C-alpha positions in Angstrom: 61.8 -48.1 -30.2 62.8 -46.2 -27.0 60.8 -43.4 -25.4 62.9 -40.1 -25.4 60.9 -38.9 -22.3 61.4 -41.9 -19.9 63.5 -44.3 -21.8 60.9 -47.1 -21.8 61.3 -49.5 -24.7 58.0 -49.2 -27.1 57.5 -52.0 -29.3 55.7 -50.2 -32.0 57.2 -47.7 -34.4 54.7 -45.1 -33.6 52.3 -44.5 -30.6 52.2 -43.3 -26.9 54.6 -44.5 -24.2 52.6 -46.8 -21.8 54.6 -45.3 -18.9 54.6 -41.5 -19.5 52.2 -40.9 -22.1 54.7 -39.2 -24.5 54.3 -39.8 -28.3 56.9 -42.1 -29.5 57.4 -42.2 -33.4 60.0 -41.9 -36.4 61.5 -38.7 -36.8 59.4 -36.1 -38.5 56.2 -38.2 -37.5 53.2 -36.1 -35.9 51.1 -37.4 -33.2 47.8 -38.9 -34.2 44.9 -36.5 -34.1 43.0 -38.5 -31.6 45.0 -36.7 -28.7 43.5 -33.4 -29.8 39.9 -34.8 -30.1 40.4 -36.3 -26.6 41.5 -32.8 -25.3 38.4 -31.1 -26.7 36.1 -33.7 -25.0 37.9 -32.9 -21.7 37.6 -29.2 -22.1 33.8 -29.6 -22.9 33.4 -32.0 -20.0 35.0 -29.5 -17.6 32.9 -26.5 -19.0 29.6 -28.6 -18.4 30.6 -29.5 -14.9 31.2 -25.8 -14.3 27.7 -25.0 -15.5 25.9 -27.7 -13.6 27.8 -27.0 -10.2 28.2 -23.3 -10.3 26.1 -21.3 -12.9 22.9 -22.9 -12.8 22.5 -23.1 -8.7 23.6 -19.3 -8.7 20.8 -18.4 -11.0 18.4 -20.1 -9.0 19.6 -18.7 -6.0 19.2 -15.2 -7.5 15.9 -15.9 -8.9 14.5 -16.8 -5.5 15.8 -13.6 -3.9 18.7 -15.3 -1.8 21.2 -12.6 -3.0 18.7 -9.8 -3.3 18.5 -7.0 -0.7 15.4 -7.6 1.3 13.2 -4.6 2.4 13.9 -3.5 5.9 11.0 -4.5 8.4 10.1 -1.7 10.6 9.4 -2.8 14.1 6.9 -1.0 16.5 3.5 0.4 15.8 2.4 1.9 12.5 1.5 5.7 12.9 -2.1 6.4 11.5 -3.0 10.0 10.4 -6.5 9.5 11.6 -7.5 8.3 15.1 -10.4 6.2 15.6 -13.7 7.5 17.3 -12.8 11.1 16.8 -15.8 13.3 15.7 -15.3 14.5 12.1 -15.4 18.1 11.6 -18.6 19.5 10.0 -16.3 21.1 7.3 -15.3 17.4 6.2 -18.7 16.3 5.5 -19.9 17.3 1.8 -23.2 16.8 0.3 -25.1 18.5 -2.5 -29.0 18.6 -2.9 -31.8 18.4 -0.5 -32.8 15.7 1.9 -36.5 14.8 2.4 -38.1 12.9 5.4 -41.3 11.1 4.2 -43.4 9.9 7.3 -45.1 6.7 6.2 -48.0 5.5 8.6 -47.7 5.5 12.2 -44.7 7.2 13.9 -43.4 6.6 17.5 -40.6 9.1 17.0 -41.8 12.6 16.0 -40.4 13.5 12.7 -40.1 17.1 13.6 -37.7 16.0 16.7 -35.6 14.4 14.2 -35.4 17.5 11.7 -34.4 19.5 14.6 -31.8 17.0 15.6 -30.0 17.0 12.2 -30.2 20.7 12.1 -28.5 21.3 15.5 -25.9 18.5 15.2 -25.1 18.5 11.5 -26.3 21.8 10.3 -28.6 20.1 7.8 -31.9 21.8 6.8 -34.0 18.6 6.2 -37.5 18.9 4.6 -40.4 17.3 6.2 -43.1 16.1 3.5 -46.7 15.5 4.4 -47.3 11.8 5.8 -48.6 9.1 3.7 -50.9 6.3 4.5 -49.4 2.9 3.9 -50.9 1.4 0.7 -52.2 -2.2 0.8 -49.9 -3.2 -2.1 -47.0 -2.7 0.1 -48.0 -5.3 2.8 -47.3 -8.9 2.6 -50.2 -10.8 4.1 -48.3 -14.0 4.3 -45.5 -12.6 6.4 -47.4 -9.9 8.1 -44.7 -7.4 7.2 -44.4 -4.3 4.7 -42.1 -4.8 1.9 -39.4 -2.2 1.9 -39.1 -1.9 -2.0 -42.7 -1.2 -2.3 -42.7 1.6 0.2 -40.0 3.3 -1.7 -41.9 2.8 -4.9 -44.9 4.4 -3.0 -42.8 7.5 -2.1 -41.8 7.8 -5.7 -45.2 7.8 -6.8 -46.6 10.2 -4.2 -43.6 12.7 -5.1 -42.8 12.2 -8.7 -41.1 15.5 -9.3 -38.7 14.6 -6.3 -38.2 11.1 -7.7 -37.0 12.4 -11.0 -34.8 15.2 -9.4 -31.0 13.8 -9.1 -30.4 16.2 -6.1 -33.3 15.0 -3.9 -32.8 12.4 -1.4 -35.9 10.7 0.1 -35.8 8.8 3.4 -38.9 7.1 4.6 -39.8 6.7 8.3 -42.2 4.2 9.6 -42.9 2.2 12.5 -44.2 -0.7 10.4 -42.2 -4.0 10.5 -40.4 -4.2 7.2 -38.3 -6.9 5.2 -36.5 -6.8 1.9 -37.5 -9.1 -1.1 -33.8 -8.8 -2.4 -32.7 -10.4 0.9 -33.4 -13.5 2.9 -33.3 -11.9 6.2 -36.4 -12.0 8.5 -36.6 -8.3 8.9 -34.5 -5.0 8.2 -34.1 -1.8 10.1 -33.2 0.1 6.9 -33.2 -0.4 3.3 -31.4 1.8 0.6 -31.9 1.9 -3.2 -31.0 3.8 -6.3 -28.4 5.8 -4.2 -31.1 8.3 -3.5 -33.9 6.6 -1.4 -34.2 4.9 1.9 -36.9 3.6 4.3 -36.2 3.1 8.0 -38.4 1.2 10.4 -38.6 1.7 14.3 -40.6 -1.3 14.9 -37.9 -3.7 16.2 -36.0 -0.8 17.8 -38.8 -0.9 20.2 -38.1 -3.0 23.3 -41.7 -4.1 23.7 -41.4 -5.7 20.4 -39.1 -8.3 22.1 -41.1 -8.4 25.2 -39.1 -5.9 27.4 -40.3 -2.8 29.4 -40.8 0.3 27.0 -38.1 2.9 26.6 -39.2 5.7 24.3 -36.1 7.6 24.4 -34.0 4.7 23.2 -36.1 4.2 20.4 -35.3 7.9 19.1 -31.7 7.4 19.7 -31.6 4.0 17.6 -33.6 5.7 14.9 -31.0 8.5 14.9 -28.2 6.0 14.1 -30.0 4.4 11.3 -31.0 7.5 9.7 -27.3 9.0 10.3 -26.0 5.9 8.3 -28.3 6.5 5.5 -27.4 10.2 5.2 -23.8 9.5 5.5 -24.1 6.9 2.7 -26.5 8.5 0.4 -25.9 12.3 0.9 -22.5 12.5 2.2 -21.3 9.5 -0.1 -19.2 7.9 2.6 -18.3 4.2 2.2 -19.5 1.5 4.5 -17.1 1.0 7.5 -15.2 -2.0 8.6 -15.2 -0.7 12.2 -17.9 -2.7 14.2 -18.3 0.4 16.4 -19.1 2.7 13.6 -22.7 3.5 12.4 -21.4 2.9 9.0 -20.7 -0.8 9.8 -22.6 -3.3 7.7 -24.5 -5.0 9.0 -25.5 -2.4 11.6 -27.9 -3.0 14.7 -28.7 0.1 16.4 -27.9 0.2 20.1 -28.7 3.7 21.1 -25.3 5.2 21.2 -24.8 8.6 19.8 -25.1 8.8 16.1 -21.6 10.1 15.4 -19.6 10.3 12.2 -15.9 9.9 13.0 -12.8 11.1 11.1 -12.0 7.4 10.4 -15.4 7.3 8.8 -14.5 10.2 6.3 -10.8 9.1 5.9 -11.2 5.1 6.5 -8.0 4.7 4.2 -6.1 6.5 7.1 -7.7 4.4 9.7 -6.7 1.0 11.5 -9.5 -0.9 9.7 -8.7 0.6 6.2 -11.2 1.4 3.5 -13.7 -1.3 2.7 -14.6 -1.9 -0.9 -17.3 -3.8 -2.6 -16.3 -3.3 -6.1 -12.5 -3.4 -6.2 -9.9 -5.4 -4.5 -6.1 -4.1 -4.5 -3.4 -6.8 -3.5 0.2 -5.7 -3.1 3.1 -8.2 -3.2 6.8 -7.8 -3.4 
């Protein structure tokens, strides 16, 4: 038979022209169904190709933020509402209850002078309780130091009414060398517990302990720093600071500078160091 499209002679009565691919057959004959099935295979292959080459890569690019609008990065310093090392106003320091100083044993800094200092600087009317003699059970003979936890328990036993009063804050003052059972430190300047009790030692604030010349005035300045820290944490409920120059820094070594409380101590969330937390951690991502 002759192909009606290109004139090529086709030996079979029905089939496809080997030259142009046109269907050649008897009049009225329909082309075989294999042609249609082959067309569907081509269409499916084309769709699969588009899916692999275009759709899936585009989805991955969108997923990994290639086409998303990125947040604008601001250049220059971040403006903070609280400046560092600026004295906090007394109106920003809030505390409820009464503060009590408890002299424990020998004193090298007069408790009366400390009471007067906090009255003039912070407007606090601190109560001075009668002094206590250190009990033998508070002394660790092996270490030759007094136990901070036991000194606080002695204060509680000596003043049970204040110990049970949730509005009473008791701070023990001693020149005895102390350490904490709850920590492996060799000594401590101060120890706080139960959110209402603290004990402060001036023993190693004295330069003579380290073999240097005595400096009595410097001992009082250092004692003020530690007492102010305990008052700030217990009474004013201020958080521990991440600023190493703040009296609220942990661990803090008293050096005799002014016992100032700064705006950045009261509002650390607005300061360069931020709010330091011991219980919660917040992570922001985008």
